[in-house]
N, C-alpha and C positions, 0 to 999 in steps of 0.2 A: 953231695943233694943230701937234703933234712930228710932223716927218718918219721913215716909219719905210724901216729897209732891209731890214731881216726879210724872208727869200725872195725879195730881189735875187738877180739872174745877174752878175756882174761881167763886164764885159763886156774891161774892160784896166785895166792900172794903171799911172804914170808916178810915174818917181822921177827929182826935182831934186837934183842932189847942190849945184849953186851954192843954190838958194832953199833947200836945206834943209825939201823939200817931199816928201813924197807924195800923188799922190790916185789914188784909187779910183775909177773911172767904170763906174757900176751901171745895170740897166736893172729895172722890173719887169715882165713882158710877160704877164701874166696877165690882165689885162684893156687897154680897150682909152679913152682912149688911153693905151700905154704910158709909164710915169713916170720919167725920165730924174734919177737920183741920184747925186751925189760927195761921196765920206767925206774931207777935208781934214785932211793930218795937216801941220801947221806948227811951225818950231821941231825938227825932228827930229835927235835926236845917233845913234838907231841903231835899228834895224829886223831883222827877221830875219821869211821867210815860207817857204813848203814847202808838200811836194803840190797843188800849182799841177795841175790834171789838163782845163786848160781848157776847165773846165764848172761851175765854182762858185760855189755858189748860196751865200749869207751867210745864216749865223743871225745873229749878231748882233756887235757892234762894243762895250767897253764897257771904262772906265775902272776899272785896276784896283791897286792898290796896287806902288809903287816896289819898296821892298823888299824886295815877296813875289815879285814877277817876277824881280830879279837873282836870291834864294835858287834858284829852280826853274830857271832861265837859269843860274844860277854854272859850271857849266863850260866852257859856249860862254862866257864871260866871260875864262875864264883861259884857253882854249886861244886868242882872242886878242887878249892882251894882247901876242905877242911875234908883231904881224903889225900892233899899234897900231891894233887897231880894239876897240874902236869909235872910241877917241880914245888923243894919247898921256897925257892923265889917269889911263886908265887902267893904273893901277899897283900895285893893291891892292883889293879889296872895300872897307874905308874910302875911300880917295879917289874911289873910282868913286862911291859913294853918296853923300860926300858933292858930286863934282862935278855928279851928277846934283839935291840938290837946291838948290844955288846957281844951277844953271841955269834953275830952274822946272819942271824936267822932270816928266813925268806919264805914266805905265804906260798903252798900251791893248793889249786883245785882241780878236784878229779870229779870230770863230768859225764856223765855216761846215758846215754841213749835207752841203755835197760839196762836196770839194776844198781849194781854198786855207789853210789855219790859219796863224798866227803871230800873230805883238805887233811894236809899235813903241811907244817911247820919242821924246817932243816936249813941246812946248809946251802945244800945242793940238791938240782933233781938231775940226772942224766938216762938221756934215753939210745941202747943199747942192742944193734944188730946180735942177733945167734944164730949159732949155725946148728938147728933143727931141736929139738926139745931136751931142753935141760932140767926137767921139772919131772919132781917126785910124782906118779899120778895113786899114791896110795897111803894113806898113812903109815902104813910097815915102811917102805921107800925110804921114808924121812927116819926113823929111828933106827 
């Protein structure tokens, strides 16, 4: 059975630059027992999240075409170029798309009913059922 994250509430997310991984920690709490699910992006190349209102309710995370996402975000990539974002290989549209293809990059869009939206360029995404909350609830717990 496929794990659903539709209508899950985003508890937190963690970005590991060293591991090149992003984890979205979610909960579906409309029934007992609550369902905890992580969305894990591995081999992350770039990401952009916006409109986090600390009450995000996820609609879907789905794969989309890399070239289509680049075209929709072209201005963002061009502005980022002077800051070496998302990497030194972002020297032109052709060079960027060539690098993304050679790295095996896939594009994923985060769509929410309420709150945070965005996208992730990564090698893979997996959705994992978690047994109970394994998410720090305060900054102190992370340190």
